[in-house]
Every structure is written in structure tokens, then in C-alpha cells.
VEXKOL-856809 format. One record per atom (N, C-alpha, C): x negated, y, z negated; residue in three letters. Coordinates in steps of 0.1 Angstrom, whole numbers, plus 2048, in hexadecimal, padded with zeros to 3 digits. Layout:
# residues N
XYZALA
...
END
This chain:
# residues 354
A85D508E2MET
A78D4B8E2MET
A70D578E2MET
A64D568DAILE
A5AD5F8D8ILE
A4DD588D9ILE
A40D5F8DDLEU
A37D578DFLEU
A30D578D0LEU
A2DD4A8CDLYS
A26D468C2LYS
A19D3A8C4LYS
A13D388B9ALA
A0BD2F8BBALA
9FED2F8C4ALA
9FAD3A8C8VAL
9F0D3F8D4VAL
9E4D378D0VAL
9DCD318D9PRO
9D1D2C8D6PRO
9C4D388D5PRO
9BCD348CEPRO
9B2D458CAPRO
9ABD478D8PRO
9AAD3E8E0LEU
9A3D438EDLEU
9ADD4C8F2LEU
9B9D4B8F2TYR
9C2D558FDTYR
9C2D628F5TYR
9C1D618E6GLU
9C3D6F8DEGLU
9B7D768E3GLU
9ACD6C8E2ALA
99ED778E7ALA
9A0D7B8F3ALA
9A2D738FBLEU
9A5D7990CLEU
9ADD8690CLEU
9BBD82904ALA
9C3D8F906ALA
9BED9C901ALA
9B4D9B8F4ALA
9AFDA88EFALA
9A8DAF8FAALA
9A3DA9907ASP
99ADB090FASP
9A2DB7919ASP
9AFDB591BCYS
9B8DBC91FCYS
9C5DC4918CYS
9C0DCD910PRO
9C8DD8908PRO
9D7DDD90FPRO
9D6DDE91BASN
9DEDE7923ASN
9EBDDA927ASN
9E5DCB927LEU
9F0DC692ALEU
9F5DBB921LEU
A00DB3920THR
A04DAC918THR
A00D9C918THR
9FED9590DLEU
9FBD89910LEU
A0AD81911LEU
A0AD77919CYS
A19D6F91CCYS
A17D6391ECYS
A20D5A91CARG
A20D4D924ARG
A2BD4A92CARG
A29D42939ILE
A32D3E941ILE
A3AD3593CILE
A4AD3693AILE
A52D2B935ILE
A5DD26941ILE
A5BD2C94CALA
A64D27955ALA
A61D2B962ALA
A60D2496CGLN
A5CD2797BGLN
A65D20986GLN
A6AD2898FGLU
A71D23999GLU
A70D2B9A6GLU
A67D229AFLYS
A64D2C9BBLYS
A5BD369B8LYS
A60D449BBGLY
A56D4D9B7GLY
A59D559ABGLY
A64D4F9A3ALA
A66D5B999ALA
A63D5198DALA
A5FD5A981TYR
A5BD55975TYR
A64D5B969TYR
A63D5495FARG
A64D5A952ARG
A5AD57949ARG
A59D63941ILE
A4FD64937ILE
A51D65929ILE
A49D6291EVAL
A4BD63911VAL
A41D6A90AVAL
A44D76905THR
A3BD7E8FDTHR
A3BD808EDTHR
A32D868EAALA
A34D898DAALA
A45D8F8D6ALA
A48D958E2ALA
A56D9F8DFALA
A63D968E6ALA
A61D898EBGLY
A6CD818F1GLY
A6BD7F8FFGLY
A72D7B904GLU
A74D76915GLU
A79D8191FGLU
A72D7D929LYS
A75D87934LYS
A73D83944LYS
A79D8594DALA
A77D8195CALA
A67D8895EALA
A60D83966ALA
A56D8796BALA
A53D8197CALA
A48D88980ARG
A42D85990ARG
A33D8B98EARG
A2ED84998VAL
A20D8799AVAL
A1FD959A2VAL
A12D9A99FSER
A10DA89A6SER
A0BDA79B5SER
A0DDB09BCGLY
A08DAF9CAGLY
9F9DAC9CBGLY
9F2DAF9C2ARG
9E4DB09C1ARG
9E0DA19BFARG
9E9D9C9B3PHE
9E7D8F9B1PHE
9E9D859BFPHE
9F4D879C6MET
9F7D7E9CFMET
9ECD819DCMET
9E7D8C9DDASN
9DCD8E9E7ASN
9D0D879E5ASN
9CED859D8GLU
9BFD7E9D5GLU
9C0D709D1GLU
9CBD6B9D1ALA
9CDD5C9CEALA
9CBD569DCALA
9C5D469DBTHR
9C1D419E5THR
9C8D359E9THR
9CED2F9DECYS
9D8D259DFCYS
9E2D239D5CYS
9EFD1C9D6PRO
9F7D1D9CFPRO
9F5D199BFPRO
9E8D139BEALA
9E2D119AFALA
9E0D1B9A8ALA
9DDD269AFASP
9D9D349A9ASP
9E3D399A1ASP
9F0D369A4TYR
9FAD3F9A1TYR
A01D3A992TYR
A07D4298EPRO
A0CD3997FPRO
A14D2E97EPRO
A12D28973ALA
A19D19972ALA
A1ED1B968ALA
A29D13962VAL
A30D13953VAL
A24D0E94CVAL
A23D12940GLY
A17D11936GLY
A0DD1C938GLY
A0AD21942ASP
9FED2D943ASP
A01D3893AASP
9F5D3A935TYR
9F7D4892CTYR
9F1D54937TYR
9F7D5D937CYS
9F4D66942CYS
9F3D7593ACYS
9F0D7F943MET
9EFD8D93FMET
9F9D93947MET
A03D9B941ALA
A0ADA3949ALA
A10DB0945ALA
A15DB694FASP
A19DC594AASP
A29DC6947ASP
A2CDC593CSER
A3BDC493ASER
A45DCF933SER
A3DDDB934THR
A42DE5930THR
A4BDEE936THR
A4BDF0944ASP
A52DFA94CASP
A5FDF5952ASP
A63DE9950SER
A6CDE695BSER
A74DD6953SER
A7FDD3959GLU
A83DC5955GLU
A7BDBB959GLU
A75DBB964THR
A6BDB1966THR
A60DB3966THR
A55DAB95EALA
A48DAC95CALA
A41DA796AALA
A34DAE96AVAL
A2CDAB974VAL
A1EDA4971VAL
A1DD9A974ILE
A13D8E96FILE
A06D94977ILE
9FBD97971HIS
9EED9D976HIS
9E4D8F977HIS
9E3D8796FGLU
9DAD8096BGLU
9DDD73966GLU
9D9D6796BVAL
9DBD5A961VAL
9CFD5A95BVAL
9D1D56950LEU
9C5D55946LEU
9BFD45949LEU
9B2D44945HIS
9ABD35947HIS
9B5D29943HIS
9B7D2194AARG
9BFD14947ARG
9B6D0A93FARG
9BAD06932ILE
9B5CFC92BILE
9B4CEB933ILE
9C1CEF93BGLY
9C2CE1942GLY
9CECE094AGLY
9D3CDA952ALA
9DDCDA95DALA
9DFCCC962ALA
9ECCCA964PHE
9F2CBE96APHE
9F4CC4979PHE
9EBCBE983GLU
9EBCC6993GLU
9ECCB999BGLU
9F6CB99A5ARG
9F8CB29ACARG
9F5CB69BDARG
9F5CB09C5LYS
9F6CB59D3LYS
A04CBD9D6LYS
A04CC49DEALA
A10CCB9E2ALA
A18CBE9EBALA
A24CBF9E8ALA
A2ECB69F0ALA
A2FCB9A00ALA
A2ECAFA07GLY
A2ECB1A16GLY
A1FCAEA1AGLY
A1DCB5A26ASN
A11CB4A2BASN
A05CBEA27ASN
A0BCC5A1FARG
A03CD2A1BARG
9F6CCAA12ARG
9E9CD1A10SER
9E0CCAA0CSER
9DDCD4A00SER
9E6CDE9FCASP
9E3CE59F0ASP
9E6CDE9E3ASP
9E1CE59D8GLY
9E3CDC9CBGLY
9F1CE59C4GLY
9F7CDD9BCGLN
A03CE79B5GLN
A00CE39A7GLN
A01CED99EILE
A03CEC994ILE
A10CE998BILE
A0FCE0986VAL
A1FCD797FVAL
A20CDE972VAL
A16CDE969ALA
A17CE595CALA
A07CE6958ALA
A06CF1950ALA
9FACF494AALA
9F8CF593EALA
9EACF3936ASN
9E7CF3929ASN
9F1CE9921ASN
9EFCE0925ILE
9F9CD291EILE
9EDCCE913ILE
9F6CC9909ASP
9EECC18FDASP
9F1CB1900ASP
9FBCAE901THR
A00CA1905THR
A08C9F912THR
A06C95919LEU
A10C96927LEU
A13C88923LEU
A21C87923PHE
A2AC7B924PHE
A2FC77934PHE
A27C6F936VAL
A2AC67944VAL
A35C5C944VAL
A41C65948CYS
A4CC57947CYS
A53C50950CYS
A55C4494BMET
A5BC3B957MET
A64C33952MET
A6FC32956SER
A7BC29952SER
A79C1B955SER
A81C1394BLEU
A7FC07949LEU
A8CBFF951LEU
A92C0695AASN
A9AC00964ASN
A94BFC972ASN
A9CBFC97AALA
A97BF9988ALA
A8CC0198DALA
A8CC0C985ASP
A81C1798AASP
A73C14989ASP
A70C0997EPHE
A62C05978PHE
A5AC02985PHE
A4FC07983ASN
A44C0998EASN
A37C0B98AASN
A2EBFD988LEU
A22C01982LEU
A18C0B98BLEU
A19C0899AARG
A11C0F9A1ARG
A13C1E99EARG
A20C2399FARG
A23C2F99CARG
A1DC3498DARG
A1EC2B985LEU
A18C3197BLEU
A08C33979LEU
A00C2A982GLU
9F4C2A982GLU
9F1C3898CGLU
9F8C3F995ARG
9F6C4A99AARG
9F8C5698EARG
A02C55989TYR
A07C60981TYR
9F9C61973TYR
9F6C5696FLEU
9ECC58966LEU
9DDC5B96BLEU
9DDC5997ASER
9CEC5D980SER
9CFC6E981SER
9DAC73980VAL
9D9C82980VAL
9DEC87973VAL
9E2C7F969ALA
9E2C8395CALA
9D8C82954ALA
9CEC79957PHE
9C0C7A952PHE
9B6C87955PHE
9BBC8D960ASP
9B3C99965ASP
9BCCA4960ASP
9C5CA5959SER
9CCCB1957SER
9C4CB6949SER
9BDCB2940GLY
9B7CB8935GLY
9C2CB292AGLY
9CFCAD92CALA
9D6CA8921ALA
9D4C9A91EALA
9DBC98911SER
9D8C87910SER
9E7C80916SER
9E2C7691CPRO
9F0C71924PRO
9F7C66919PRO
A04C65917VAL
A0CC5D912VAL
A14C5691BVAL
A15C4891DVAL
A1EC42924VAL
A2DC4291CVAL
A38C47922LEU
A45C4591DLEU
A4DC3D924LEU
A4DC31920LEU
A5BC28926LEU
A6AC2B921LEU
A71C3392CTHR
A80C35927THR
A88C2A92BTHR
A95C2E925LYS
AA1C27929LYS
A9CC16926LYS
A98C1591AALA
A97C09912ALA
AA4C00913ALA
AB0C0A90FASP
ABDC0290EASP
AC0BFC91DASP
ABBC01926LEU
ABFBF9935LEU
AB7BEB936LEU
AACBE792DCYS
AA3BDE932CYS
AA4BD2928CYS
AA5BC6930ASP
AA5BBA928ASP
A98BB4925ASP
A8EBB892CCYS
A7EBB2927CYS
A75BBF927CYS
A79BC791CVAL
A71BD3917VAL
A63BCC914VAL
A61BC190AALA
A53BBC907ALA
A4DBBB915ALA
A4FBB591EGLN
A4ABAB925GLN
A44BB9931GLN
A4CBC5934LYS
A49BD3938LYS
A3EBD7933LYS
A3EBD9925CYS
A36BE191BCYS
A27BDA91FCYS
A2ABCD91CCYS
A1BBC891FCYS
A15BCB92DCYS
A1DBC993AGLU
A17BCE946GLU
A13BDD945GLU
A1BBE793EVAL
A15BF493EVAL
A07BF5935VAL
A07BEE92ATHR
9FCBEF922THR
9F1BE892BTHR
9F2BDE932ASP
9E6BD8938ASP
9E2BE3945ASP
9ECBEB949GLY
9E8BF4955GLY
9E4C00953GLY
9E7C04945ALA
9E3C1293DALA
9D8C0F932ALA
9CEC0A933PRO
9C8C06929PRO
9C0C13920PRO
9C5C12913GLY
9C1C1F90BGLY
9CAC2890BGLY
9D7C27912VAL
9E0C30911VAL
9ECC2F909VAL
9F0C378FFPRO
9FBC318F7PRO
A05C318FFPRO
A0EC248F9VAL
A1AC23903VAL
A26C228FAVAL
A30C2C8FBLEU
A3CC2C8F4LEU
A4AC278FBLEU
A51C218F5THR
A5CC1D8FATHR
A6BC218F3THR
A70C2B8FBVAL
A7DC318F2VAL
A89C308FCVAL
A93C368F6SER
AA0C358FBSER
AA7C438F6SER
AADC498FESER
AB5C568FBSER
AC1C548F3SER
AC5C478F3PHE
AD2C458E9PHE
ACCC3F8DDPHE
AC0C3D8D9ASP
ABBC388CEASP
AB0C428C7ASP
AB8C498BFGLN
AB0C558B6GLN
AA3C518B1GLN
AA4C478ACGLU
A96C418A2GLU
A8CC3F8ABGLU
A8FC398B9SER
A84C388C3SER
A7CC458C6SER
A81C528C5LEU
A7EC5F8C7LEU
A74C638BCLEU
A76C5D8B1LYS
A6CC608A6LYS
A5BC5E8AALYS
A5BC558B4GLN
A4EC518B9GLN
A48C5D8BDGLN
A4FC658C3LEU
A48C728CBLEU
A46C7C8BELEU
A48C7A8B3GLN
A46C888AAGLN
A37C898A6GLN
A2CC808A6PRO
A1DC828A5PRO
A19C8C8AEPRO
A21C8C8BBTYR
A1CC938C5TYR
A22CA38C6TYR
A2CCA38C1LEU
A37CB18C0LEU
A32CB78B4LEU
A25CBA8B1THR
A24CC18A6THR
A24CD28A8THR
A22CDA89ELYS
A25CE98A3LYS
A1BCEE8A9LYS
A1CCF68B3GLY
A11CFC8BBGLY
A0ECF28C7GLY
A12CE78C7LYS
A0CCDE8D0LYS
A16CDF8DELYS
A12CDD8EATHR
A1BCDD8F5THR
A1BCCF8FCTHR
A24CC98FFVAL
A27CBB905VAL
A2CCBE914VAL
A2CCB591EALA
A33CB592AALA
A39CAA92FALA
A44CA6932LEU
A49C9B939LEU
A48C9C948LEU
A40C9194BILE
A40C9095BILE
A43C8295FILE
A49C83968GLY
A4EC74970GLY
A5AC7797CGLY
A5DC6C981SER
A66C6C98DSER
A74C70989SER
A7EC73991SER
A8AC7598DSER
A91C6A989SER
A9BC6E97FGLY
AA4C65977GLY
A9BC5C96FGLY
A92C60967VAL
A89C5B95EVAL
A91C5C950VAL
A99C6994EGLY
A9CC6D942GLY
A97C7793BGLY
A8DC7F944LYS
A82C8C93ELYS
A90C95938LYS
A98C9A93CSER
A9ECA293ASER
AA7C9E92CSER
AB0C9392BTHR
AB5C8D923THR
AAFC8E916THR
AA2C87919LEU
A98C8890CLEU
A97C95905LEU
A94C9F90EILE
A91CAD908ILE
A9ECB1903ILE
AABCAE908ASN
AB8CB3901ASN
AB5CAC8F2ASN
AB1C9F8F1ARG
AB4C988E4ARG
AA9CA08DBARG
A9FCA48DFLEU
A93CAB8D7LEU
A98CB88D3LEU
A9DCBD8DBLEU
AA2CCA8D6LEU
AB0CCB8CDLEU
AB5CC08CEGLY
AC2CC08C6GLY
ACDCC68CCGLY
ACFCC78D9GLN
AD8CCF8E1GLN
AD7CCC8F2GLN
AE4CCE8F7GLU
AE4CCB906GLU
AE1CD790DGLU
AD1CDB90CARG
ACECE5915ARG
ACCCE2924ARG
AC8CD6926LEU
AC4CD4937LEU
AD0CCB93BLEU
AD2CCE94AALA
ADBCC5950ALA
AD7CB6951ALA
ADECAE952THR
ADACA1953THR
AE6C9995CTHR
AE3C8C962ASP
AECC8896AASP
AE7C7A96AASP
AF3C7096CGLY
AF1C5F96CGLY
AE8C5A976GLY
AE7C4E979LEU
AE0C47980LEU
AE8C4598ELEU
AE1C45999ARG
AE7C419A7ARG
AE9C339A5ARG
AF1C2D9B2ARG
AF3C1F9B3ARG
AE8C169B3ARG
AD9C1F9BBASP
ACFC169BBASP
AC6C159B0ASP
ACCC199A2ASP
AC5C1A996ASP
ABAC28998ASP
ABBC319A0LYS
AB2C3B99FLYS
AB9C4799CLYS
AB3C51995GLY
AB9C5C98FGLY
ABBC67999GLY
AC5C70996HIS
AC7C7E99DHIS
ABFC8699AHIS
AB9C919A2HIS
AB1C999A2HIS
AB7CA599BHIS
AB8CA698FTHR
AC0CB1987THR
ABACBD983THR
AABCBA980THR
AA2CC597ATHR
A9BCCC988THR
A9DCD9989THR
A9CCE0996THR
A8DCE9992THR
A89CED987ARG
A7ECF5984ARG
A78CF0976ARG
A6BCF6976ARG
A63CF496AARG
A65CF995EARG
A66CF6953GLU
A6CCFE948GLU
A68CF993BGLU
A62D05933LEU
A5DD01925LEU
A67D0691ALEU
A67CFB912PHE
A70CFF906PHE
A6BCFD8F7PHE
A6FD038EDCYS
A68D048DFCYS
A72CFA8D8CYS
A6DCF08D2LEU
A73CE68CBLEU
A75CEC8BCLEU
A7DCE78B4PRO
A81CEB8A8PRO
A73CEA89DPRO
A6CCE18A2GLY
A60CE0897GLY
A53CEA89DGLY
A56CF08A7GLY
A4ACF88ACGLY
A43CF38B7GLY
A44CE88BAALA
A3DCE28C4ALA
A45CE68D2ALA
A3DCE98DFMET
A41CED8ECMET
A45CE28F4MET
A4ECDE8FEVAL
A4FCD4906VAL
A55CDA913VAL
A4DCD491FILE
A51CD992AILE
A57CD0932ILE
A60CD4939ASP
A6BCCB940ASP
A65CCB950ASP
A63CC2959THR
A63CC2965THR
A6ACBD971THR
A6BCBF97DPRO
A74CBA986PRO
A70CAC988PRO
A79CA398AGLY
A73C9398FGLY
A6BC9799EGLY
A60C8E99DMET
A55C8F9A9MET
A59C849B4MET
A5CC889BEARG
A5FC7D9CAARG
A50C7A9CEARG
A45C849CEGLU
A39C809D2GLU
A2DC849C8GLU
A25C7E9C7MET
A1AC7F9BDMET
A0DC7C9C3MET
A09C869CDGLY
9FCC869D5GLY
9F0C8C9C8GLY
9E6C849CDLEU
9DAC889C6LEU
9D4C949C9LEU
9CEC9E9BDMET
9C7CA79C0MET
9BBCAB9B7MET
9B0CA89B9ASN
9A4CA89B2ASN
9A7CA19A7ASN
9AAC949A8ALA
9ABC8B99FALA
9A0C7E99EALA
996C809A3ALA
98EC759A6ALA
988C72998ALA
986C7A98EASN
983C75980ASN
990C6C97AASN
99AC7597DGLY
9A6C6B976GLY
9A9C5F97CGLY
9A7C5C987VAL
9A7C4F98BVAL
99FC45985VAL
98FC49984ASP
988C4497DASP
98BC41970ASP
992C4B965THR
994C47958THR
9A1C3E95CTHR
9ADC3F961ALA
9B8C37962ALA
9B5C29965ALA
9A8C2896CPHE
9A3C1796FPHE
999C15968PHE
999C1895FGLY
98DC16955GLY
986C08954GLY
992C01955ASP
98CBF2956ASP
985BEE962ASP
988BF496CILE
981BF197AILE
978BF7977ILE
974C03972GLN
967C07972GLN
95CC0196CGLN
95FBFA962VAL
957BF0958VAL
952BE7962VAL
95ABE096BLEU
959BD7973LEU
950BDB97ELEU
951BE7983LEU
948BEC98CLEU
939BEC989LEU
936BF197CASP
929BF3977ASP
924BE5976ASP
92BBDB975ARG
927BCD973ARG
922BC5984ARG
926BCB98BCYS
921BC699ACYS
911BC599BCYS
90FBBB9A0ARG
8FFBB79A2ARG
8F8BC59A9ARG
8FEBC89B6PHE
8FBBD29BBPHE
901BE09BBPHE
8F7BEC9BDASN
8FEBF89BCASN
905BFC9C5ASN
902BF89D0ASN
90CBFA9DCASN
915BED9E0ASN
919BE89D5CYS
923BDD9D8CYS
932BE29DFCYS
935BDD9EATHR
944BE19EETHR
94DBDA9EBTHR
948BCF9E0HIS
955BCA9D9HIS
95EBC09E3HIS
957BBA9EBTHR
95CBB39F6THR
958BA49F5THR
94CBA19FBTHR
946B939FCTHR
938B929F3THR
934B9C9EFGLU
925B9E9ECGLU
924B939DFGLU
91AB8E9DCPRO
916B849D2PRO
913B8D9C4PRO
91CB879B6GLY
91AB909ABGLY
921B9B9ABGLY
92EB9C9B3CYS
938BA79B4CYS
943BA49A7CYS
942BAC99DALA
949BAA990ALA
958BAC993ALA
95CBB699DVAL
968BB59A1VAL
971BA99A6VAL
96CBA69B2GLN
96FB989B8GLN
96FB8D9AEGLN
966B8B9A6GLN
964B8299AGLN
972B84990GLN
972B9098EALA
97EB92983ALA
98BB8F98AALA
98FB92997ILE
999B8E99DILE
99DB809A1ILE
98FB789A3LYS
990B699A3LYS
993B64996LYS
990B6898AASP
990B6697DASP
9A1B67978ASP
9A5B6F980GLY
9B5B7597AGLY
9B4B8296FGLY
9A7B8896DALA
9A7B92964ALA
9A8B9F96AALA
9AABA1979LEU
9B0BAB97ELEU
9B9BA998ALEU
9C2BAD98BSER
9CDBAC995SER
9C6BAF9A4SER
9CABAB9ADTHR
9CBBAF9BDTHR
9CFBBD9BETHR
9DCBBF9B8GLU
9E4BCA9B9GLU
9DDBD49B3GLU
9D8BD49A7ARG
9D4BDE9A1ARG
9C4BE49A6ARG
9BDBDC9ABTRP
9B2BDF9B2TRP
9B2BE59C1TRP
9C0BE09C9ARG
9C2BE79D4ARG
9C4BF59D1ARG
9D0BF89C3ALA
9D3C059C0ALA
9C9C0A9BDALA
9C1C099B6TYR
9B5C129B4TYR
9AAC189C0TYR
9A9C0B9CAGLU
9A3C0E9D7GLU
9ACC1C9DEGLU
9B7C1A9DFLYS
9C0C239E5LYS
9BEC2F9DFLYS
9C1C319CFLEU
9C1C3C9CCLEU
9B3C449CBLEU
9AAC3E9CALYS
999C429CCLYS
999C479D7LYS
99BC439E2LYS
99AC499EFLYS
9A4C539F3LYS
9B1C549EDGLU
9BAC609EFGLU
9B4C6B9E5GLU
9AEC689DAALA
9A8C759D3ALA
99BC799D8ALA
993C719DEASP
985C769E4ASP
98BC809F1ASP
995C7A9F8TYR
999C81A03TYR
9A0C8E9FFTYR
9AAC8F9F6ALA
9ADC9B9EFALA
9A6CA79EBALA
998CA19E3ALA
990CAA9E2ALA
988CB19EEALA
984CAA9F6ASP
97CCAFA02ASP
986CB9A08ASP
992CB5A0CSER
99DCBFA13SER
99ECCBA0BSER
9A0CCB9FESER
9A1CD89F3SER
995CE09F5SER
98BCDC9F6CYS
97FCE29F7CYS
97CCE9A05CYS
980CDEA0FTYR
97ECE9A1CTYR
989CF2A1FTYR
995CF3A19LEU
99ECFCA1BLEU
99CD0AA11LEU
99AD03A05LEU
994D129FFLEU
989D1BA07LEU
97DD12A0BLYS
973D1BA12LYS
978D21A1ELYS
982D1AA22LYS
989D21A33LYS
990D30A2ELYS
999D2CA25LYS
9A2D39A1DLYS
999D44A1ALYS
98BD40A12GLU
983D4CA0DGLU
97DD51A18GLU
97BD4AA22LYS
973D4EA32LYS
97CD5BA36LYS
988D56A37PHE
993D5EA3FPHE
994D6CA34PHE
996D69A2ALYS
999D77A20LYS
98DD7FA21LYS
97FD79A22LYS
975D82A23LYS
975D8AA31LYS
978D83A3BILE
97BD8AA4BILE
986D95A48ILE
992D8FA42ALA
99BD9DA41ALA
996DA8A39ALA
990DA6A2FARG
98BDB0A28ARG
982DB9A2EARG
979DB3A37ILE
96FDBBA3FILE
978DC3A4EILE
97FDB8A50ASN
988DC4A5BASN
98FDD0A56ASN
995DCFA48ASN
99DDD9A41ASN
993DE4A3EASN
987DE3A3CGLN
97BDE9A37GLN
978DF2A45GLN
977DEAA50SER
974DF1A5DSER
97EDF9A63SER
989DF5A61ASN
995DFCA64ASN
99CE09A5FASN
996E0BA53LYS
999E18A4BLYS
996E25A50LYS
9A1E2EA52GLY
9A0E3AA5BGLY
9A3E38A6AGLY
9A8E2DA6DLYS
9ABE2AA7FLYS
9B9E29A7ELYS
9BFE2DA87ASP
9CDE29A8CASP
9CDE1BA93ASP
9D7E16A98SER
9DCE0CA9BSER
9D4E09AABSER
9CFE12AB1TYR
9C6E0EABATYR
9B7E0EAB9TYR
9B3E10AAEGLY
9A3E10AA8GLY
99FE1AAABGLY
9A6E28AACVAL
9A1E34AACVAL
9A0E3BA9FVAL
994E44A9BSER
994E49A90SER
99DE53A8FSER
9A5E56A82VAL
9AEE63A80VAL
9A8E68A75VAL
9A7E76A78LYS
9A1E7EA70LYS
9ABE86A67LYS
END
């Protein structure tokens, strides 16, 4: 693979760094990267200065990023700078950490995958869409494994109601005709990413699009859930010139800077909020509450309203925590720089060395 179809923005930014090479991150696993340049692929790592100046994991390169690297002197290129991201799919890091984690960057279309077997879950889909709407990409719901479902039309209606305005496609890896629905999004130079939990069939779909078995796949477990077969994020170039990013299945999808995404994913509820009689309505017992009236009339389900409240609180909390941690890290970095300047020319005991 060679780097091609570079957006004009990045060509212009690269022209300001004549001593470095424009590249794109095509694979990422822990601290190791693989990049593609106009000359081909190469292993890469970030520079020591980059690591010192990074304030959080989201500052590090992610698959889909355009970067500037020194790739002339060794087998491993050195990444010095991540160029401005047009957009990124970011989630809260797994576990108890409050850092953000970039899953994929500079995406045009985000396929939010959910299988039509026992793993079907509308609440999980709402969570994914909340993050997807904040990524800068256009989300598309991809309902997979249609061959394993006896009530496809019913579930499609449920998804359409829960994802207003979002295209919903139903596909099966065993039906090549169904995959033709993806072609309008896979035009030359465009980048798409597949996001979803383990076992929804992302890797199998990419193999079908590639026309070869490039990615390892596995069957379902006895509980109808998938095995965790993909272990790294990776970008592939399709025969038609589009690029597709495969991502590992996510057991956790914590919200990170997704308050606007939640509002967009629940656009139907935003309309109701604007109709409430009082600006400070708590949507509980106030007269003229459009939300409670919609629930009473059956136009809004209690489950969807509760899901909105939960995700909104989570997104607001994550935003506050992120802001606090960033300021804290910047403070200690500033203190460290001051100490380094003060200790120049001194030994370990603080005595000046001539």
C-alpha cells in the first residue's frame, strides 16, 4: 500500500515541514505503529519529545491520523507530529481511568454495527450513536447477521425509531448482494470505520469487501456472543480505492466529550424539551411538560427517556473530569519544567557544579 488520495489540508500542512515525510497511521497495537507514505509501508514509533509533550493518551497517534515523520535513516520511522484531526471517534478509556482514547481518526462514514441475533441491544446502540455523532463522521447503522434473525423487519423498525434520521442497512456476510448497499459509502478516497461489540461480524464483512481472508474470524460462543478475535486497529485499502478501518470489539463504551453527540442521537427528545412550558422544567411533575405528556401518549418510551437521562449525566460528568485532569497535568508539567531550569548546572545535592 502507498499513501494516496491525501486531502488538500494535509498536503498544505506537510509543505511547511520539508524535512519530514507525510504519512498516515494504518495500524496500531500498544506502543507500536505502522505507517504508509508515498514510498510504501514502514514500522514507526513516536519521538521522545512527543512523549514528553503529550498530556493524555488522546494526544498519541491513532489509526487514520495523518502525521509528520522522519523515515529516512532507519527501518523504524520516528513520528514527530500528529496533524490536525478533521474528526475522531473517541471513547473513555476502559476501566477506572478518566482519559480519552481515540479509536479511529479522520473518518468520513462510521458504520455502527449491531448483530440481529441475541446480542441485539437498543440501549447499547444509543450509546454508540451518541459517540458517533461527536466524531465528525456520518453514522450509519449496520445490522449484521440477518441470516440468523426471523424478525428482521420488526427489529429494523425498532432501530429506525431509536435512531431517527440515521440510515439503517441490513446485511449478511453470506449474501453478497446485501453488501452492495455499502457501495455508496465506499467511494475512492473515502475512509470508513466499523465500530461495534465483539462478534457482530466486522472482520468477516471486511474480508468480504477485500475479496480475500485477510482478517482472522471466529464463530459464536454458546451464549450467542462473539469471540474477541481482532486485537488491533488497522486500516485497509479496498480494491475500489476506499479505505476501511477495522477495530477490536468493545466491551465498554464510556462517553468522552460527547454531550453534543447525546443531544443529536436523541434529537426527538430535544424537540420535546423545547416544547416544555417552563425553561427550568425537571420533566417530572410540572404542568405543561412535553416529555411526560409524550410518555403518557405513548410517543416516547420510558426506557428511551431514562437512557437519555443516564447518557446525558455521564457525558457531562466525563467532560468535567476531562477538563480537571487536563489542567492538573498541565500544572505539574509546568512545575517540572521550572524545576529542571532551576536544577541546571547543579549536582544531585543541589550544589552548583562549575
